[in-house]
N, C-alpha and C positions, 0 to 999 in steps of 0.2 A: 656583828654589833646589833644590839637591841636598843632602840631609841624611842623617846617620847617627844612629841611635837605638839605645842599648844598653838591656838590662834589660826588653825588651818581654814577657817571661813573668812579670813582676811587675805589680802593680796600677798603679803610676805610669807605668811604661814603656808598658804597654798603653794607658792613657788618652791619653798624649802621642802615641802612634802613631795612635790613632783620629782625634784632632783633626788631626794633620798630613796624613793621607791625604785629608782633606776640605778642605784649603786649596788654592785655585787656584794660589797662588804656589809651592807645593811640586811640583816636577816629578818627583822621584825620592826614595824613602826606602830606605836600606840599613839592615836590622836585623841585629844581630850577637848571637847567642845560643848557649848551650851545647846547647840542644835546640830543635827546630823549633817555631814558633808554630802552624804548620798553617793559615796564612792566605794566600789568594790575592787579589791586587789588581794592576791594571795598573801602578801606580806603585811596587810593592813588590819589592825584592830581599832575599834572606836569605843570610847566611853562618853556618855553624855552626862554633863554635871550642870544642873540648872543654876547652881550658886558656887562660884569658886572659893567662897569663904566657908563652905561646908563640904569638906572632902573626906570625912570620916568613912563614908560608905565605899570609897574607891581606894582607900589607903593600902590594902593588901594587893590591889591590882598594879600598884606602882613598884612592886618588889622586883629586883633582879635586872634593872635596866642600866645600860652602860652610859647613856647620855640623855640629857634633856635639852632640847632646842626650844627656848621659850620665846615664842613669836607673838604672844598676846599683848595687845596694848590698845590704848584709846587716845584720841586726839585731845589736846588741852583746850581747843578752841571753845570758847563759851563757858568754860568751867572756872569755878573759884578754886583757889589752891587747896583747900581743905578736901574738896571732892576729888580733885585730880590726884592728890596724894593718896587718898584711900583706894582709888581704883588702879593706881600705878604701883606705888610702893607697897602698901599694905597687902594688896592681892598678890603681888609677886612674891613677897616674903612669906605669906602664908603657904603658898603652893610649894615654894622652895624648902621650907622647914618641914612640911609634910613629906616631901620626897626624901629629904635627908634622913628621916627616921628609918625609912625602909630600904633605901638605896644609897648609902653613904659613899660608895665607890664610884658613883656616877660623876660624869663631867657636865657641869651646868653652863649653858651658853645663853646669854641674855642680850636682846636687841634694845639698845637705847637710842642713839642717834648722834650724828655729828653735831657738835656744839654742846653736848652734855657737860655740865659743870661739876667736876669732881671736888671742887672746894665747897660746894653747897652754899656759896655765899653771893653768887652773882645776881644780877637784876632780873634775869629771865626765869620766870616761875617753872616752866616745864623742865628747863635745864638743871635747876636746882633739885627738883624732885627726882629726875632721872639720875643725877649725880649721887644723891642719897641712896637710891636703890642700888646702883652699882656698888657703892662702898659697903653697904650692908650685906649684899650677896657675897662679896669677896671675903668677908669676915667669916663666912660659914665654912664648915669642915668637909666640904665635898672633896672628891679626889682633885678636882680643879674647877675653877670658875673663870669664864671669859665674858667680857662685855664688848659687844660689837657696836660700832658707831658708824653706820652707813649714812651717806648723804642722799643724793639723787639715785634712786634705784630704777633701772630700766626693767620693765616687767618681762615675763616669759610669754611668748606668743601662745595664744590659745587658752590662757588661764581665765577662769570665770570671774574672779573677785578682783578686777583691776579697776582702780579709781578712774572715774569718767574723764578727768582732766588729762589723762595720758593720751586720749584720743587727739588732743589739740597740741600737746607738746612732745609727744613721743618721737615725731619726725626730727626733732632737734637733738636727739641723743648723740649722733656722730659729732656735732658741734660741741656739745657739753663734754664729751669724752676728750676732745682735742684741747679745748680751751680751759675747761674746769676739771681736769682729770683727777685732782686730789679730792674732789667732792662727788665723783661719779663712778658707779659700778653697776653691774647687771645683777638681777636677782639670782641668776644662776651662780655668779661668782660668790655672792654672800652665802648661798647654800653650800657650795663646795667648801668654802673656808670654814664654815661651822662644823661640817662633818669631819674635816681634816684635823682640826684642833681636838676634836673628841677622841681621835685615835692616836694622833702623833704629838699632841701638845704644841705649844708655841712659846716663844721667849718673851711675849708680852701678854698681859692680862687685859689691857685695854686695847682693842683692835680697831684702828682707824681705817678709812677707805683705802689708803695706800697699802696697808697690811692685808686687807681683803684681796686686793688685786694681786699682791705678792703670793699669797697662799693659793689662790685659784689658778695663777699662771706662773708656775715655778720655772 
């Protein structure tokens, strides 16, 4: 399997990449970032794109891939809805439509988040925007599209791009897993689930935390 991963300079993308590179079924991983990850691996290729709204120069490089694990995202904190919509919905759709032109047989997996509003009508701004993004992605004619809605994600030990607050709350993970299990998974589990649906499919297009746990721990 040849896959594309975006957002590998963030915690989620870095973790998904780490797991993917260690899977025998993964032959090649193309990462697309604004700045270099600085990682060398026999399976790894990297493309630098200063502007994700300008992808013409790399369009041919996206041909022939089996899956895209779209882990790129921004926080809505401090943003007005118009700006967040542009950097979340518009950017994701532009990338997806570019990929669709050259790799229509790919499986596209998108990370939104627990609480995403598929009705697009709720009070939470970020949840509406993510819901709109999910809905528009699922209308595209890829081989398949899956939208992942993780909650609390426990990071992989040794990763570089881990949010600082995990230093203070990471020790509570066993408690979260016990008491808040339907909102809690590990980053390893998310990565494994994303890779599995890329090869084997799944009976749901919206994949909640309980589905992530099920896929990763059959």
